[in-house]
N, C-alpha and C positions, 0 to 999 in steps of 0.2 A: 342666209338663204338655206332652205331645206335641201338635204341630199338624201339619196337612197342607199347610202353605204350601210352594209350589214352591221349589226351590233358588235359582232366579234371583231370586225375590222376597226371599230372605233375604240378598242382597248378593253372591252368587257368580254370575258371568256364565254364561249358558248357552252351548251350542255355537255357535249362530248369532251371538251377540254376540262370542264369541271369534274366530270366522272373520272377521267384519266388521272387528274391530280389527286382525287380522293383515294383511288386505288393505289397510287404510288405511295401516298402517306401511310396507308394501311400495311402495304408490304414492308415499308421501312420500319414501321412500328413493330411488326411481327419479328423482323430481323433483329431489331434492338432488344426486344423482350427475350428472344432466344439467346442472345449474347449475355444478357443479364442473368438468365437462369443458369446458363452454363458456367458463368463466373461464380455464381453462388454455390453451385454444386462442387466446383473445383475448390472453392474456399473451404467448404465443409470438409471435403476429403483431405485437404491439406491440414486443416485444424485437427482432424481425427488422427492423421498420420503423425503430426507433431506431438500430440498428446501421447500417442503410443510410444514413440521414440523417447519422449521425455520420461515416461514411466519406466521404460526399460533402462534408461540411462542411470537409474538409481541402483540397478542390480549389480552384483559383484562382477559378472563377466562382460559387462557392457563395453563397447568399443569407444574410441575417442570422440566420434561424431555424436553418438547417443549421449555420452557424458556431457558434451558441450550443449546439446539441446536441453538436457535436463537442467544444466546450470542456468541457462537463459530462462527456462520456465519457472525455475525456483527463485529467480532473482528478487522478486518483490518480497517473498517470505524471508529469504536470506537477509535482505536489507533491513527488514523490520526486526528480525532476530538480533542482528549485529548492533543495531541502534539501541534496542532495549537492553542488551547485555552491556554495552558501553556505558549507558546511563547508570546501570546497577553495579558497575565494576565487576561483572561476572567473570569467573574463571572456571574452566571445566573440571578442575580438581577440587573445587570447593565442596564441602559437605553438602548433602542433599538439602538440608535446612540447617539453620544456625540454632543449635541447642546448647545446653550446659552453660548458661550465662554465669560469668564469674569464675569459671573453671578453666585452667590452663596448665599444660604440662603434667608432671607426676604429682599425685597426692597420695601419700602412704599413711594408712591408719596407724595410730599409736599402738605400740606393742606388736606390730606385724613381725612374724618370724623372719630371720635372716637365713636364706636357703642357699645362696650362692648361684641361683638360677639367673639366666640372662634372657633377653629378648632380642631377636633380630627384627628391629622395629622399622618396617617399611613405611615411609610417610612422605607426603609432599610438603616441602618447606614453603609456606606462603609468603615469606619475606624474600627469600632468595629466588623464588619461583623455579624450583627444581625438585626432582625426586631424589631421595637418598635412603640408605639403610643404615641405621645406627645400631650398634651393639650396646645395649643398655642393661644395667644391673637392676634386677627386680628388688634388690634390697634397699636401694636409696635413689634410684632413678638416674644415677651417674652414667654419662655417655662415655664408653671406653674406646669406641672406634666409630668412624663414619666412612661408608662406602659411597662414592659418587661415580656412577657409571661413566665410562668413556664413550660418550654418545657419538662423537665424530668418528671414532674407530668403528663403532657399530654401523653407522651410516656407510662408511667407506667399504665395509666388507659385505654389506647386504646386496644381494642380487635379485631379490624378490621383485617381480614386475609390479608396476603401479596398478594394473588391473586387479591384482590380488590385495595389495596393501600399500597405502600411501605412508610410508615409514617416516619420512622427514616432516610431512604435514601433521599426521595424527600423533606422532611420537616425537615432536619437536622438543628441544631442551626445556621449554616452559610447560610441557605437558607430560613428559616421560616420568612414569612412576614405576620403580622396580617392584614386581609382584612376586609373592611366594618365595622369598629368598631361602635357598637350601645351602646352609653354611657348613663347609667341611672342617675337619679337625685342624687343617693347616691354615685356616682363615680364608681360603678361597670360597667363592660363592657362585651358585647357579641361579639364574633369574630370567624373567622376561618382563614385558610391559603391557601384557594383555593384548593378544593378537599381534605379536611381534616376534622377532627371532629369539631363540633360546641362547643365552650367553653364559660363559663361565669366565670370571675375572679373579685375579689373585687379590690378596689383601690390599694391594696398592692400586686396585682398579685397573690393572693391565689385563687386556683381553687374552685369555688362554685358548679359547675356541669359541666358535659361534655356529649355530645351525639356522639357516634361513627357514622362514615359514611363519605361520600364524599360531604361535604357542599361546596358551591361555590357561587361566585358573591354576589348579594345583600342580606343584612340583614336589615329589617325595623321594627320599633316599631309598635305594634298594638294599641298604645295609652292607654293600660291598664296594662302595666308591662310586657307583653309578646312580642314576635317578630315573624315575618314571615321570613322564610329563604328558600333557594333552596338547594336541595340535589339530588344526582344521586342514583336511586334505583338499588340495586344489589342483586340477578339477576334481569334483566329487566322484566317488566310485560307485554310488548307488544308482540303480537303473531308473530311468525315466524321471529324473529330478532336474531342476534347473541349475544353471551355473552359480546361483546364489545359495544353494543348499549347504548347510553347515555340517559337513561330513567330519564329525569329531572322531579322533582316533587316539588310542593310547600309544605312547612311544617309549621304548626302553633305551636310554642313552647311556653309553659307557662313560667312564671317568675321563677319557680323552676325546669325547664329543662325537662318537660314532653311534648311529642308530642301529641297535642290535635286533629290534623287533618293533613292528608297527602293525596295528590292526584297526580298521574302521569299526566303531562300536555299532553303528547302524547295520553294517553287514553281519556282525556277530549276533545282533538281535534278530535279524531276519533269518539267519541260519538256525537259530534256536527256537523258531516258531513265534517270535514276538514281532512279526512283520507289521501287525496292526498298529504298533507304536509309530512306525515310520510312515505308513500309508493311510491309516484310518482317520481321515479328515475330510469333511465335505468341501473344504477349500484348501488348496495347496499350502502347505506349511513348510517354509525353508529351514525351520529350526525345531523339529519335533523332539530332538534328543536333548541337546544342551548339556553335554557332559561337563561337570564342573569339579570333579575330584577323582583321584585315583590313589588308593591306599594299598601299598604292597603288603602281602602277608610274608613275614620273615621266618615263621616256624610252624610246624604241624600241630594241629589239635584234632579233636574228634570231629570238628565241623569244617575245617578248611586245611589246605596244604600250603607249605612254603612255595612261593612263586605265584600263588593266586593273587588276584587284585579285587579289592572292593571298589565299586564304582558308585558315584552319586550322579544320577541321570535326572536332571532337575525338572524338565517340562512335564514328563509323566509322573513326577513325584515318586521316582523309583530308586531303590537301592538294589545292586546286583553283585553277585560274586562271580567273577570271570576267571576262567582257567586258561591262560595262554598256551600251556603245553598241549592242550587238546582242543583249543578253540571252542570251549563250551561255556555257556552261562549255566552254572550249576545250581544257582539259587537266585531268586529275585522276589522283591516285595514292593508293592505300591502302598504308600501311606502307612500309618496315620500322619506322617510328616507331609509337609506341603511346600513345594518349591525349595527344597532343602539344599544345604551345602555341607561339605566337610564331614565325611564319614571316617571314623577312627575305630580301631580295635582297642577295647578297654579291658578285656580279660580273655581267658582262653575259650570263652563261650558267649561273649557279648560284644556288640558293636554299639556305637552311639553316633548320633548325627545332629547337626544344628538344624532344627526345624525353623525355617524362616516364617512359616505360617502365613505365607503371602499368597494373594490372589490377584489375578489380572482383572481390572475393572475399567470402565470407560475412561476414567481419569488417570489411569496408570496402574502401578502396583499398590496394593493395599494390604497392610499387615493386620491380621485378624487378632488384635490384642497385642501380644508381644511374641518375640522369638522364644524357643524353648530347646532343651536338650532331651532328645528321646533315645532311650536305650532299648535295644532289641536283644532278647535272650534266646539263643539258638537251642538251649536245653529244653525250654518249655514253650517256645514260640510266642511269648508274651512281650508286651512293651510296657515301659513305664517312663515317667518324666521326672527329671532330677532338678533340684534348685528352682522349682517353678515359682515359688514366692519371691525368691531373690531377683529373678528376671523381671517379675512384675514390678517390684519395688524400684528397681534400677531403670525400668522402662527400656529394656534392651529390645530394639525393634528395627534391625536392619532389613530393608525391603529386599535387597539382593546382596550377593556376596556374604561375607562374614565367616567366622570360624571359631573353634574352641580348641583347647588343649588341656588334658588332665595333667596336673603337676605331680611330682613324686610323693608329696606329703598329703595328697588327697584334695588339694585346692584345684581350682579351675580358672584358666585364663580364657577370656572371651574377647573377640574383636568385633566391634560394631562398625564395619567398614564404611558403610554409607555416611555415617555421621562422625567419623574421625575420632572414635573413642575405643580404648581398651580398658578392660576391668579384670581384676582377679578376685574370685570369691573364695573365702575360707571353706573348709569342709562343712562348717555349720551354717553356711549361707551368707555370713556377713562379708562386707566388702573389705578386702585386704589392701588394694590399691586401685587407683584409676589413672589413666593418661588421656588427656584431651589435646588433640593436635591443633592448638590455637597458635597462630602466628603472632608473636609479641608486638610487632610494629603494625602489621596489617589489621590485627584484632579479630580476624575471622578464623573459623575452624575449617581445616582442609582434610581431605581424605587420607586414610591409611591403606596399605596394600597387602593384606594377607601376611601379617607379621608372624613370626615363628618363635615359639618357646624353645629355649636351649637349656637343657637340664642335665644334672648328674655329671657323668664322665665327659660327655660332649662339651658341656659348658666349661669344664676345667681345661680341656684340650684347647679350646678356642681362646680362652684367657691367656694361656701359656704361649700359644702361637702369636697372638697379637702383641704380647709383651716383648717378644723377641723379633718383631718386624720393624724394619726401618725403611721408609719409602723415600725416594728421591724428591727433592723440593720441586 
């Protein structure tokens, strides 16, 4: 039977109800869209913030939270790197590439003169996986003594905060390489491990003193029992730079481990009108200086005074003569050397420098041919290159680091640090001897660390001191 009950009452919504439902759905949809947009904006903001903190976490002055965020962000890259290195049996002290196939240890040319000279050979032992300094005869390659740094003693004395240097991590026993050993007449030795404390040990590797800090590159005798060294000041002293700025300074250290003088070379350059080297970059550069050698002047000449310091300032390819007594840069020259290392005084009017001849390219450092030794003559302001053909024939091409030393008989010792090789050239340019730091069991070549030629009276004193040294078992 038919009824007159309205449609709405029979279970079908009326027009008003349908409109209300539609409006409710629209309001709900708008509310949900607003939520989604807000969540998206918050997500983008958090992502940007995370990225910013992650980037800052890589910097030298970053706090623990920033460092943790950086570690999380870098985890995929780190995992890939660790896996690739494990497959390749990589070690951070390996030579940059494996060269010199078939060469290992010392090879001395027939008829090489016997001079009595020694080498303080800083090298990484690829079999023992440790760094050491061997006192080696240039005459026959015999090892007369071996220094093995007391690393646990160094770690125990270090007070440098982790925000400045991760000493145990970055200079662990399987990574520590003693650099630039300065050996005294009594057999004691001053050294560091590149961006680590400066240490003096006796011939039995017992610590005599240690100075906390990030010491790096050259260590040179002042001729009176002390040494000049290079350290990075933290926090930096330069105005308006970040905590990651490499504020390299020269430091004069006494024989008993006291700092007698210290000066930021960035500050010295700014004071001398070379502020453009520090600041003239369109993008902030935390390492515009890169001081890598300090060479003390021990006697007066017409061109320099005792107490002056020759400096090798790598990144602007500059050599400078700094006078600590008056805080002056009294001479400076940029080029023709390029990204150079190890400036030495070779006469009363000449200096020489190892020209790495290296350039920064997208793939890293690139040597434009080979390294060379460039001589600058203060008497006439001219430069010349020596043993150029010998360097080409031997393919001496360390991208970074490296050094040379003129020997008393006119020969030259060269260290190709990146590739674990030392050579000596006779005055006529022929090769007198070579050393390749190949590990006998491992079979690969490992790095060397700014080895030092010990010649003349100093070599004789060290021989005598070590011959009369007896270390406890």
